[in-house]
ROVO-640640 format. One record per atom (N, C-alpha, C): residue number from 0; residue in three letters; x, y, z. Coordinates in Angstrom, 2 decimals. Layout:
N
atom kolpa=NUM kenu=ala px=X py=Y pz=Z
...
This chain:
73
atom kolpa=0 kenu=met px=-176.16 py=-78.89 pz=-47.78
atom kolpa=0 kenu=met px=-176.65 py=-79.62 pz=-48.96
atom kolpa=0 kenu=met px=-178.09 py=-79.61 pz=-49.14
atom kolpa=1 kenu=ser px=-179.11 py=-79.92 pz=-47.92
atom kolpa=1 kenu=ser px=-180.06 py=-80.12 pz=-47.68
atom kolpa=1 kenu=ser px=-180.47 py=-78.72 pz=-47.51
atom kolpa=2 kenu=ala px=-180.08 py=-78.03 pz=-47.65
atom kolpa=2 kenu=ala px=-180.89 py=-76.66 pz=-46.90
atom kolpa=2 kenu=ala px=-181.51 py=-75.38 pz=-47.87
atom kolpa=3 kenu=leu px=-181.87 py=-74.99 pz=-47.37
atom kolpa=3 kenu=leu px=-182.99 py=-73.94 pz=-48.86
atom kolpa=3 kenu=leu px=-182.03 py=-72.35 pz=-49.30
atom kolpa=4 kenu=thr px=-180.85 py=-72.93 pz=-49.70
atom kolpa=4 kenu=thr px=-180.08 py=-72.00 pz=-49.98
atom kolpa=4 kenu=thr px=-179.66 py=-71.66 pz=-51.78
atom kolpa=5 kenu=cys px=-178.69 py=-70.82 pz=-52.62
atom kolpa=5 kenu=cys px=-178.26 py=-70.83 pz=-52.96
atom kolpa=5 kenu=cys px=-177.31 py=-69.56 pz=-53.33
atom kolpa=6 kenu=ala px=-176.49 py=-69.80 pz=-54.27
atom kolpa=6 kenu=ala px=-174.76 py=-69.03 pz=-54.93
atom kolpa=6 kenu=ala px=-175.78 py=-68.01 pz=-56.20
atom kolpa=7 kenu=his px=-175.11 py=-66.40 pz=-55.38
atom kolpa=7 kenu=his px=-175.72 py=-66.02 pz=-56.78
atom kolpa=7 kenu=his px=-174.25 py=-64.53 pz=-56.67
atom kolpa=8 kenu=lys px=-173.74 py=-64.69 pz=-58.43
atom kolpa=8 kenu=lys px=-172.37 py=-63.39 pz=-57.83
atom kolpa=8 kenu=lys px=-172.89 py=-62.21 pz=-57.67
atom kolpa=9 kenu=glu px=-174.23 py=-61.44 pz=-57.57
atom kolpa=9 kenu=glu px=-174.17 py=-60.41 pz=-57.19
atom kolpa=9 kenu=glu px=-175.63 py=-59.64 pz=-55.96
atom kolpa=10 kenu=leu px=-176.39 py=-60.49 pz=-55.66
atom kolpa=10 kenu=leu px=-177.21 py=-59.98 pz=-55.08
atom kolpa=10 kenu=leu px=-176.20 py=-60.07 pz=-53.95
atom kolpa=11 kenu=pro px=-176.71 py=-59.32 pz=-52.80
atom kolpa=11 kenu=pro px=-176.18 py=-59.31 pz=-50.79
atom kolpa=11 kenu=pro px=-176.17 py=-60.34 pz=-50.35
atom kolpa=12 kenu=phe px=-175.89 py=-61.11 pz=-49.40
atom kolpa=12 kenu=phe px=-176.35 py=-62.15 pz=-48.89
atom kolpa=12 kenu=phe px=-176.92 py=-62.36 pz=-47.97
atom kolpa=13 kenu=asn px=-177.80 py=-63.21 pz=-47.66
atom kolpa=13 kenu=asn px=-179.24 py=-62.96 pz=-46.54
atom kolpa=13 kenu=asn px=-180.50 py=-62.56 pz=-47.42
atom kolpa=14 kenu=thr px=-180.11 py=-61.79 pz=-48.73
atom kolpa=14 kenu=thr px=-181.76 py=-61.53 pz=-50.06
atom kolpa=14 kenu=thr px=-181.75 py=-62.82 pz=-50.39
atom kolpa=15 kenu=val px=-183.95 py=-63.15 pz=-50.22
atom kolpa=15 kenu=val px=-184.70 py=-64.01 pz=-50.02
atom kolpa=15 kenu=val px=-185.43 py=-64.00 pz=-51.42
atom kolpa=16 kenu=leu px=-185.20 py=-65.89 pz=-52.14
atom kolpa=16 kenu=leu px=-185.74 py=-65.04 pz=-53.72
atom kolpa=16 kenu=leu px=-186.65 py=-66.00 pz=-53.75
atom kolpa=17 kenu=arg px=-187.82 py=-66.63 pz=-54.31
atom kolpa=17 kenu=arg px=-188.88 py=-66.91 pz=-54.77
atom kolpa=17 kenu=arg px=-188.09 py=-67.32 pz=-56.24
atom kolpa=18 kenu=val px=-187.65 py=-69.11 pz=-55.97
atom kolpa=18 kenu=val px=-187.66 py=-69.96 pz=-57.44
atom kolpa=18 kenu=val px=-188.50 py=-71.12 pz=-58.49
atom kolpa=19 kenu=thr px=-189.32 py=-70.47 pz=-59.60
atom kolpa=19 kenu=thr px=-189.95 py=-71.15 pz=-59.74
atom kolpa=19 kenu=thr px=-189.16 py=-71.93 pz=-60.83
atom kolpa=20 kenu=asn px=-189.47 py=-73.56 pz=-61.10
atom kolpa=20 kenu=asn px=-189.43 py=-74.60 pz=-62.00
atom kolpa=20 kenu=asn px=-190.16 py=-73.81 pz=-63.16
atom kolpa=21 kenu=pro px=-190.04 py=-73.35 pz=-63.92
atom kolpa=21 kenu=pro px=-192.06 py=-72.85 pz=-65.30
atom kolpa=21 kenu=pro px=-191.78 py=-74.83 pz=-65.89
atom kolpa=22 kenu=lys px=-191.00 py=-75.11 pz=-65.92
atom kolpa=22 kenu=lys px=-191.01 py=-76.50 pz=-66.51
atom kolpa=22 kenu=lys px=-192.14 py=-77.29 pz=-65.55
atom kolpa=23 kenu=asn px=-192.71 py=-77.51 pz=-64.24
atom kolpa=23 kenu=asn px=-193.68 py=-78.44 pz=-63.51
atom kolpa=23 kenu=asn px=-194.52 py=-77.45 pz=-62.94
atom kolpa=24 kenu=glu px=-193.97 py=-75.40 pz=-62.64
atom kolpa=24 kenu=glu px=-194.97 py=-74.89 pz=-61.29
atom kolpa=24 kenu=glu px=-194.14 py=-74.94 pz=-60.26
atom kolpa=25 kenu=lys px=-193.71 py=-75.72 pz=-59.73
atom kolpa=25 kenu=lys px=-192.93 py=-75.61 pz=-58.61
atom kolpa=25 kenu=lys px=-191.74 py=-74.70 pz=-58.36
atom kolpa=26 kenu=ser px=-192.09 py=-74.24 pz=-56.74
atom kolpa=26 kenu=ser px=-191.17 py=-72.98 pz=-56.62
atom kolpa=26 kenu=ser px=-190.86 py=-73.30 pz=-55.28
atom kolpa=27 kenu=val px=-189.47 py=-72.60 pz=-54.84
atom kolpa=27 kenu=val px=-188.79 py=-72.70 pz=-53.40
atom kolpa=27 kenu=val px=-188.58 py=-71.42 pz=-53.23
atom kolpa=28 kenu=val px=-188.57 py=-70.94 pz=-51.56
atom kolpa=28 kenu=val px=-187.77 py=-69.90 pz=-50.96
atom kolpa=28 kenu=val px=-186.51 py=-70.32 pz=-50.10
atom kolpa=29 kenu=val px=-185.00 py=-69.96 pz=-51.07
atom kolpa=29 kenu=val px=-184.05 py=-70.22 pz=-50.75
atom kolpa=29 kenu=val px=-183.20 py=-68.66 pz=-50.29
atom kolpa=30 kenu=arg px=-182.65 py=-68.42 pz=-49.37
atom kolpa=30 kenu=arg px=-181.61 py=-67.52 pz=-48.91
atom kolpa=30 kenu=arg px=-180.16 py=-67.84 pz=-49.73
atom kolpa=31 kenu=val px=-179.88 py=-66.51 pz=-50.13
atom kolpa=31 kenu=val px=-178.52 py=-66.18 pz=-50.60
atom kolpa=31 kenu=val px=-177.43 py=-66.52 pz=-49.77
atom kolpa=32 kenu=asn px=-176.72 py=-67.42 pz=-49.90
atom kolpa=32 kenu=asn px=-175.49 py=-67.03 pz=-48.97
atom kolpa=32 kenu=asn px=-174.30 py=-67.81 pz=-49.19
atom kolpa=33 kenu=asp px=-173.55 py=-67.48 pz=-50.51
atom kolpa=33 kenu=asp px=-172.14 py=-67.93 pz=-51.12
atom kolpa=33 kenu=asp px=-172.81 py=-66.89 pz=-52.53
atom kolpa=34 kenu=arg px=-171.59 py=-67.21 pz=-53.02
atom kolpa=34 kenu=arg px=-170.53 py=-66.45 pz=-54.17
atom kolpa=34 kenu=arg px=-171.08 py=-67.35 pz=-55.43
atom kolpa=35 kenu=gly px=-171.20 py=-67.03 pz=-56.93
atom kolpa=35 kenu=gly px=-170.89 py=-68.53 pz=-57.35
atom kolpa=35 kenu=gly px=-172.86 py=-67.61 pz=-58.40
atom kolpa=36 kenu=pro px=-172.66 py=-68.60 pz=-59.32
atom kolpa=36 kenu=pro px=-171.70 py=-69.67 pz=-59.77
atom kolpa=36 kenu=pro px=-170.34 py=-68.96 pz=-60.45
atom kolpa=37 kenu=phe px=-169.65 py=-69.34 pz=-61.04
atom kolpa=37 kenu=phe px=-168.15 py=-68.62 pz=-61.58
atom kolpa=37 kenu=phe px=-168.68 py=-69.40 pz=-63.46
atom kolpa=38 kenu=ile px=-169.82 py=-70.25 pz=-63.47
atom kolpa=38 kenu=ile px=-169.90 py=-70.37 pz=-65.08
atom kolpa=38 kenu=ile px=-169.92 py=-69.62 pz=-66.51
atom kolpa=39 kenu=glu px=-170.18 py=-69.49 pz=-67.26
atom kolpa=39 kenu=glu px=-170.26 py=-67.94 pz=-67.73
atom kolpa=39 kenu=glu px=-171.84 py=-68.23 pz=-68.17
atom kolpa=40 kenu=gly px=-172.85 py=-67.24 pz=-67.98
atom kolpa=40 kenu=gly px=-174.72 py=-67.51 pz=-68.37
atom kolpa=40 kenu=gly px=-175.07 py=-68.63 pz=-67.36
atom kolpa=41 kenu=arg px=-174.54 py=-68.43 pz=-66.25
atom kolpa=41 kenu=arg px=-175.64 py=-69.26 pz=-65.41
atom kolpa=41 kenu=arg px=-174.76 py=-67.58 pz=-64.14
atom kolpa=42 kenu=glu px=-176.61 py=-67.47 pz=-63.46
atom kolpa=42 kenu=glu px=-176.68 py=-67.06 pz=-62.22
atom kolpa=42 kenu=glu px=-177.10 py=-66.92 pz=-60.99
atom kolpa=43 kenu=leu px=-177.48 py=-68.60 pz=-61.27
atom kolpa=43 kenu=leu px=-178.05 py=-69.02 pz=-60.04
atom kolpa=43 kenu=leu px=-176.93 py=-69.98 pz=-59.83
atom kolpa=44 kenu=asp px=-176.83 py=-71.02 pz=-58.49
atom kolpa=44 kenu=asp px=-176.55 py=-71.82 pz=-58.24
atom kolpa=44 kenu=asp px=-177.48 py=-72.80 pz=-56.78
atom kolpa=45 kenu=leu px=-177.99 py=-73.44 pz=-56.90
atom kolpa=45 kenu=leu px=-179.16 py=-74.25 pz=-55.92
atom kolpa=45 kenu=leu px=-177.97 py=-75.01 pz=-55.18
atom kolpa=46 kenu=ser px=-179.00 py=-75.07 pz=-53.79
atom kolpa=46 kenu=ser px=-177.96 py=-75.85 pz=-52.88
atom kolpa=46 kenu=ser px=-179.38 py=-77.66 pz=-53.51
atom kolpa=47 kenu=gln px=-178.54 py=-78.65 pz=-53.25
atom kolpa=47 kenu=gln px=-179.41 py=-79.95 pz=-53.61
atom kolpa=47 kenu=gln px=-180.50 py=-80.10 pz=-53.24
atom kolpa=48 kenu=gly px=-181.36 py=-79.21 pz=-51.74
atom kolpa=48 kenu=gly px=-181.84 py=-79.46 pz=-50.93
atom kolpa=48 kenu=gly px=-183.17 py=-78.39 pz=-52.09
atom kolpa=49 kenu=ala px=-182.80 py=-77.41 pz=-52.35
atom kolpa=49 kenu=ala px=-183.56 py=-76.88 pz=-52.84
atom kolpa=49 kenu=ala px=-183.95 py=-77.42 pz=-54.84
atom kolpa=50 kenu=ala px=-183.15 py=-77.64 pz=-54.89
atom kolpa=50 kenu=ala px=-182.86 py=-78.35 pz=-56.51
atom kolpa=50 kenu=ala px=-184.33 py=-79.64 pz=-56.33
atom kolpa=51 kenu=ile px=-183.96 py=-80.51 pz=-55.67
atom kolpa=51 kenu=ile px=-184.47 py=-81.43 pz=-55.09
atom kolpa=51 kenu=ile px=-186.28 py=-81.65 pz=-54.66
atom kolpa=52 kenu=lys px=-186.43 py=-79.92 pz=-54.24
atom kolpa=52 kenu=lys px=-187.52 py=-79.38 pz=-53.97
atom kolpa=52 kenu=lys px=-188.40 py=-78.75 pz=-55.38
atom kolpa=53 kenu=leu px=-187.63 py=-78.55 pz=-56.46
atom kolpa=53 kenu=leu px=-188.36 py=-78.27 pz=-57.79
atom kolpa=53 kenu=leu px=-188.47 py=-78.86 pz=-58.65
atom kolpa=54 kenu=ser px=-188.01 py=-80.55 pz=-58.12
atom kolpa=54 kenu=ser px=-188.06 py=-82.03 pz=-59.04
atom kolpa=54 kenu=ser px=-187.04 py=-81.61 pz=-60.58
atom kolpa=55 kenu=met px=-185.51 py=-81.08 pz=-59.76
atom kolpa=55 kenu=met px=-184.52 py=-80.57 pz=-61.09
atom kolpa=55 kenu=met px=-183.29 py=-81.15 pz=-60.85
atom kolpa=56 kenu=his px=-183.13 py=-81.93 pz=-59.78
atom kolpa=56 kenu=his px=-181.65 py=-82.27 pz=-59.50
atom kolpa=56 kenu=his px=-181.26 py=-83.59 pz=-59.76
atom kolpa=57 kenu=asn px=-181.67 py=-84.52 pz=-60.82
atom kolpa=57 kenu=asn px=-181.10 py=-85.14 pz=-62.03
atom kolpa=57 kenu=asn px=-181.11 py=-84.18 pz=-63.70
atom kolpa=58 kenu=asp px=-181.78 py=-83.12 pz=-63.25
atom kolpa=58 kenu=asp px=-181.74 py=-81.90 pz=-64.95
atom kolpa=58 kenu=asp px=-179.66 py=-81.58 pz=-65.05
atom kolpa=59 kenu=gly px=-179.78 py=-81.25 pz=-63.51
atom kolpa=59 kenu=gly px=-178.68 py=-79.98 pz=-63.82
atom kolpa=59 kenu=gly px=-178.89 py=-78.45 pz=-64.01
atom kolpa=60 kenu=val px=-178.81 py=-78.13 pz=-64.71
atom kolpa=60 kenu=val px=-179.09 py=-76.67 pz=-65.59
atom kolpa=60 kenu=val px=-180.83 py=-76.73 pz=-65.86
atom kolpa=61 kenu=asn px=-181.33 py=-76.37 pz=-65.65
atom kolpa=61 kenu=asn px=-182.26 py=-75.31 pz=-66.34
atom kolpa=61 kenu=asn px=-182.30 py=-74.07 pz=-65.92
atom kolpa=62 kenu=glu px=-183.59 py=-73.12 pz=-67.07
atom kolpa=62 kenu=glu px=-184.20 py=-72.25 pz=-66.84
atom kolpa=62 kenu=glu px=-185.31 py=-72.03 pz=-65.88
atom kolpa=63 kenu=leu px=-185.36 py=-70.74 pz=-65.02
atom kolpa=63 kenu=leu px=-186.24 py=-70.76 pz=-63.66
atom kolpa=63 kenu=leu px=-186.74 py=-69.57 pz=-63.75
atom kolpa=64 kenu=leu px=-187.73 py=-68.96 pz=-63.04
atom kolpa=64 kenu=leu px=-188.05 py=-67.82 pz=-62.34
atom kolpa=64 kenu=leu px=-187.75 py=-67.62 pz=-61.47
atom kolpa=65 kenu=val px=-187.36 py=-66.12 pz=-61.24
atom kolpa=65 kenu=val px=-186.68 py=-65.03 pz=-59.39
atom kolpa=65 kenu=val px=-187.35 py=-64.64 pz=-59.34
atom kolpa=66 kenu=glu px=-187.64 py=-64.28 pz=-58.12
atom kolpa=66 kenu=glu px=-188.00 py=-63.73 pz=-57.97
atom kolpa=66 kenu=glu px=-187.38 py=-62.80 pz=-56.35
atom kolpa=67 kenu=ile px=-187.62 py=-61.89 pz=-56.45
atom kolpa=67 kenu=ile px=-186.56 py=-61.22 pz=-54.78
atom kolpa=67 kenu=ile px=-187.21 py=-61.03 pz=-53.98
atom kolpa=68 kenu=leu px=-188.01 py=-61.96 pz=-52.67
atom kolpa=68 kenu=leu px=-189.16 py=-61.15 pz=-52.17
atom kolpa=68 kenu=leu px=-188.55 py=-60.35 pz=-50.96
atom kolpa=69 kenu=glu px=-187.36 py=-60.72 pz=-50.32
atom kolpa=69 kenu=glu px=-186.63 py=-59.76 pz=-49.52
atom kolpa=69 kenu=glu px=-185.19 py=-59.29 pz=-49.61
atom kolpa=70 kenu=leu px=-184.61 py=-58.20 pz=-49.86
atom kolpa=70 kenu=leu px=-183.12 py=-58.31 pz=-49.16
atom kolpa=70 kenu=leu px=-183.10 py=-57.71 pz=-48.01
atom kolpa=71 kenu=pro px=-181.49 py=-57.87 pz=-47.97
atom kolpa=71 kenu=pro px=-181.38 py=-57.85 pz=-45.91
atom kolpa=71 kenu=pro px=-181.45 py=-56.71 pz=-45.91
atom kolpa=72 kenu=asn px=-181.18 py=-55.77 pz=-44.74
atom kolpa=72 kenu=asn px=-181.57 py=-54.58 pz=-44.42
atom kolpa=72 kenu=asn px=-179.79 py=-54.22 pz=-44.52
């Protein structure tokens, strides 16, 4: 829960992403380690630790900017 990880529907495991909350410009680097979310319209599910770093842990759902930093070999 506190690790800086995320779930993504399609990106390969161990892909490294920079996720930015445009509301406050905070960003965090996370690693894809799970599949999901399985709710239509959502592309990314952040760990609680990542959500806290982005100051969005009380919001639940936010629009975020996502950049791929590294794809696994």
